[in-house]
N, C-alpha and C positions, 0 to 999 in steps of 0.2 A: 639575633642575627646580626650582620656586618650587613648596612647596604648600600650598595656597591653607586654609586651615577659615574653614567661613560656620557659625552659628548665629543660627537666627532662625527661630519662629515661624511666621511670613508666608511661607508657599510659594512667595507668587508677588513677593515680595522676593529670597527666598532663590533662585528660578530664575533669576531675572533677572543677580542677581550673581553666579551660577555661568555664565551664558554670557556676561556683561562679562568676566571676567577669565577664563575659559577660551580666549575669541577673543585673549586677548592673550600666550596661551601656558603660562598656570599650573597647575597641578594642581589644583583644586580639590572638596572633601570638601564636604558641605550636611550636617546637622545642625537637623531641624526642633523640635524639643524638649530638654528636660535630658536626659529620658530614653534620646534617641539620642545626646546626646554622651557618657552615660556608659556606652551599649556600646561605642564607639570604643575601640580597642588601642594607647592613648597611650604602647605601649611598640617599637611596632613601628611606626607610623605617626608621621612626627614633619613637622611643619605649621614654613613657616618666622614666616606672619604668622599672624591670625584677625580677624576681624570676631564679637564679640561682643552682640547683644541682649541690653540689662540686664530687658529686663521681659519674662517667660516665663513662660508658663499653669504648670507644672510643679513651674516652681524658680526662686530667687533667680540671675542670672544673674554676681552676684561673687561664687557659689559657686562656680560654672560657671571662672570665669578663675582663684580661688586654685586648683585642682585644674589647670590647665593651666600655671600658672606654674612649680606647685610638678615639674611630671610631666618640661615643656619650660623649664626659664630663659630661653633663647633667643628663645624665639616670641616677635615684638612681636605683643600683641594692640591691637586698636584697638573701644573702645566704643563702641554703639549708642544713646542714648539720648534721649528727646521732651526737650523743653525744659524740663519740668515736674521733670524726674531728672536736672538739670543736677549736684544737689548729689550724688547718686549714684556717677554717672559722674567726680567728685573724688577719690570713695573706690578706686572703681575702678584710679584712675591710681594712687592710694596703693599698692595690690594689685599695681600691676608693669604695669599698663597703658600701650602707650606712650603713647596719643591716645586724644581721643572723637571723636563726628561725632555732630550732631543729627539725627533722624527730622523727617520726609519730606527724604529727600535736593532739594534746591532745584540742587544744581548738582553732575552724576556728572562732570564734569573733575572738582573739587576734592576727591572722593571718590575718583578716581584718582592724582591726581597724591597724597595724603594714605598710600597704600598704597604706591603707587612709592617715594616718599618714605622712610618707616617702611619700607621691604625696604632698600632701598642704605642707608641713614644707622643704620649701627653702636652699640651705646654705648659704644665705646669713642670717638667723632668724641663722641657726647653728650655724656660727661663731660669731655671736652678743652675743648669749648664754655664747658662749667658757669665750667669752670679757667680760661679764658681771662678770661671773662667778669672773676671773682673774680678774680684775678690783678690785672687793670688798676681795677679799685678799689677795692682795697687790703681788699678783703672776704676773711676766714681763715677758712674751713670748717670745713679741722682732722680730726679723724681721728674723730673721736664718730660713734657710727652714728646716732642719733638727728637730726642734725647735715646726716649727709650725707643720708636718705632727706628730710630738709623740704625739702632744696638741690633734691632730686631733683623732687620734688613741685610747686615754684615756679619751676622753672626748664619742666616740663609746663606748666601751665598760665599761663605768662608770652605768651605767643605768642596767648591768646584771650580774647577782650575781654569777659569778667567779671568782676564788682571781685574784691576779697580783701582779709581781715580778720585780721591779723597780732595772737594774742596773746600776751604775755610781760612779764616783769619792768622795771622801770627800770633799762637801762643793760644791755641783754642784746642792743640793736642792730636795732631794729624798725626802724630806717630805711633802717637799709645793706640792709638785706635789701628792703624797698620799691623803695631804686635799683634791687637785683639784678633785679627782675621786669623792673621800666623798659628796664636794661637789655637785658635777654634778649629783651624784646620790640620787635614789629614799632612800635612807637611810640620808639625808644631816640632819631631822631635830631627825636624831639618835644621841648618842654620838660619838666623832670620839678618838680614845684614842690611845697614840704612847708609846713603849720602847725601850731601845736599850737594845741591848741581852749582846752587849759584854760588858755592863757600869754595870753588878750587875752577883753574883756570883752564883752558878747550885745552891743553896737552896734558896736563894733568890726569884732569877728567877721563879721557881718551886710558890713558892707562891706566889707570885708576879702573872704572869699567871688565877694558878687555883685556888689561894683563899686558905682557908686551915681550920679546926676545932679548936673548944679552946682543949689545952691542947696534939694541933699536938705534939707542939717540943717545946724545950725548950723554953720561949719566949712569945708563943701564949698566951694567957690569956683570950682572945674573938676569936670566929669567924668570919672571915673575908673571904671578894667575892674577883673571884680576876675578873684579866682585862676580861674574856674573859665574866665573868657573868654581868660586870659591861656596856660592849660594845654587848650586847649579839644582839640585832636588827643594833645595828651601824658597824663600821669598827675597824679591829685591828687593826694596823699596827706595825709593826716589825721591827726594821730597826738592822742593824748590824747583818742577819739572820745566817750567818755563822760563830758569836763566838755561836752559843749557844752549849749546850754540848751534846752527842750520846742521852741522857737520855731525854733532853727537846726536839730533834726530834723526838725522839719513839714516847711521849706522842702530841709530835703536829700533827706528821703523824695519830695517831688515831684519834684524833680529827677532819681532815680533811676528813676521810674516812666511819667516825659512827655520827659527829657533838653531840657525847657525851664524858664526864672527869667525872673528879671526884677530889674533891679539896683534898688537904695532909691532912694524917687523915679520912677521912671518908671512907665510902664502896656505898653513892648513887650516881648514875647517875644524871648528871645533864643534860640536851640538851641546845644546844648553835644555834643561826640563825649569830654566827656573821659575815661579809665579811673579809678574810686575801687579805691584802696587806704586803707583806714585801719588805725588800732593802737589799744591800748587795754593798759596792765597791770592794769587793773583787768577780772575779768569780767564782762564783759556780760550774759551769763544770770542771773546775781547780781541786776546793775544792773535788769532787765526786773522781776527778779521784788519789786526794792523801788522799784518804779514810778519807776526816776529816768532811764529812758532806755526807746524804744519797742520793744515784741517786733515792729512793721510792719517797724522802720529796719531791727535789727539781721537781719532773712528779708534783706534787701535787699542787705546787705553783707556776710553771713556764707555767701556763694556758697561761697568758696574760705575756711578756716580755716585759717590754720597760726601752730602754739604753739613757738614758739624758749625751748627746753630753757635753764634760768639757768646761768651759770658752774660753779656745784657740784654740776652732772650733768656738764659736761664738762670734767673738770678733768686730762684725756691732753689737751687741747689748751693749755692753759695753759704750757710753755715755748714754741707754735711762736705766742699773743699777743705774748709778750712779746719775741722773736724782733723782731718785727715793728715794735710800740710802738717801739723800739732803732733798728732801720733808718728807720723816717719822722722819726724825731729829727735824727739824719746826725749831725756828731761824728765822735770819736772812738771805733774799738770798740770796744764791751763786753761782755763776757761773763758770765752768770749762771751760780756754778756748781753743783753735781747740788746739794747741801746746800738753796741758795738755792730752785733752784725747787719743792724738794718741800717747802719751811718754805711757798713759797705756794701749792702743790698741797693745805695741810694748813688753808688759811684758804676760812671759806664763801663771803667776795666780796658781800655782802648786796647791796652797790652794781654787782653784775654787772660786764662786760670794761670800762663807765666808769668805776670803780675802783679794779679792775689796772693801766689803765691811766696815771690820773694816779698812782692809787703809785709803777708803774715810772717817772715821769718825776720825781717825788718824790725814790724814790731817787739815778738819773741825778746829781740836782742838789745833792746835800747828800751820799753818800756821798763817799769818797773812795776809790778805785778804786784798788787798787796793781795794777799790771801788768795794768790794766784789765779786771778781773774783779771783778766784787761775789760775795759771799758773806753766807753763812746771820746773818754777825754785820755787815753791813753792812744789815742791816732792821730802821727801827728799829720797825715794827710787827710783830716775830718775835720773842720770843725760845725760843732752840734748837729752833728748827722750831715752836712752839707759838701762834697768837694770843694777843697781849697789846698789845693797844689801848692807848698810850701818848700821844698827839696828838690825840686824840674828847675828848666832854666825858664825865664820870663822866654815873655813872646822875641825881644828885643836880640836876646844871645848876645850884648858885645860880648868884650874879653870881665869885663865889672862882673858881670851875671857871671862870669866861669869863674871868679875869682872869689865869687861870696859861696855858691857851691861847692866849690873844694873844700873852703875855711869848714863851710857849717857837715863837711862827710865829714874830713877829718876830725874837726871837736866832738862829733857823736862817736867816732872809732876812739880816740880818746878817752871818753867817757868809760865805752866797755872796758875798752884795755886794764885803765885802772881800778875794777870791778877786783874786791877780793872775792867771788862769789865765785861757783864755776861758768865757764864761759863755754860758749858752743860753735868752735870754732867753723863750722859748716856753715851757719848763720852770716859770722863774719865773710868769710868766702863767697856766699851768693850777694854780699854789699859788694866786694869789691867788681864783679862784674855791673852791676847798677850802674857802678862809678865811669869804668869803662865805656858800656852806654852812653852816659851824658855828656862824658867827653869826647865820645865820636862824636856825637847829633854837633855838639857844640862847632868840631873841628868842619863839619860835611857842611853845615849851614854859614857857616862865617864864611866858607870855599864859596861856596855856589853863589855869596851874596858878591864879594869883592868881581865874582866872573861874570854877574849880570845874571848867573842863570844859565850861564854854557858847561855842562857836562862833562865835553870832553875836555875842554880846559883847564874843568875843576880837577879831573880826575889823574891829570896832567901833574897837576898842584902836589894833589895828596901822594903820587906815586904808588897810583894801585890804579889794575886797569876798569872799560869801561864797565866790565859784567859783573866786578867785584859791588864800583862803586851802585850803579841800579841795586844788585841786591842787598847792600846797604840801606838806598835809599826807600825801598820798600819794606825793609824789614825793622827802620827804624821811625816809619812815617815821615820823613821831611817831604816838604810840597816845597820843589825847586822855582 
């Protein structure tokens, strides 16, 4: 027989739920306070499921949940919460709650189905679904405990119509996690649309997000739908949200509050049911303190906060990530030796997974693999397992350093070009992006040096906007 625990200080709610589930053949135990819960003998009374109110007069529902999950890890818990405590409900899910439901209960049928689904759905089934979705997307979860807890939480909140804020350094895979949330949600058949808020000027970003009417501005030769309209029933991913201007932030806040917006140049309100997933490599709480980001918008976006660990904190996953990059490129089978993998794990990878992927592709392209094996001596960035960068620009970064870098890069490229074997063009194009990044970094560094760190003057000389310069400084990790 299923044994269900209900913890709620409202006796009417406890009695109603007790009658409801008893009629279905469940054995029900009700506790109307934290004190009554603590008097339960959890070593003898085994519960298959529990409904726990997170707001109790004599204790914190989260602490009761922690006690229950410690004593009975197999018990499936549902947090009961009001809308104002959704943040607490998410914390409950991080502590092990399988789901949450908002009070008051608008639809008892939903609650019944939630409990029945919870009891009938094992943890193994949940894990299986997570790994099936991740494998379908090419998302490597790995063995890291932090990453696994993160993906469990992401999977749990994916089915809820709530906003998610993803924090993580550049290259950690914020957009991949956003796509996972979309694929695990009920919106998976609808569009997933992404936009980088730092890479587009304010005027263009407004038109991109909200659309515009014909004649709204010079060049608007026809009406155009915005991303909110395109992704109306799906998911809209706003990357580098900290780079959005204050004007855009105000408009985003209104949409989150009213679910309405207007195209540029229009007076007609348009309804949207878009789910927002925002991401930033900058700490938004610090941005609020600096008056760079609106506090009210942060609270609207930060319903669920997911922080992706950098690659240096999940080095045990590097072998899996390397294998994934190799398989994705196809071609002849290649294997990294244990010494080569140890060398990769000894490096800090400031560019995270993106840097690792580009590096592996470069090694596959330039190395003379012996019998399909890549050894530590084949790694151009490593010398006897220790980081020894030989192709990035030295600290001085003057014109001779740039000249040396370009010469070394072109020599490597010509070596590959002269090979008679098959050549992986995708790898070569990946190296072009590396060249673009290094050259851009050199020009920015030189200009900042020439202007004594004056960003406004540097942006003027580089003929880019201040927003674009800030984005590049963050993206390329340049200290002014």
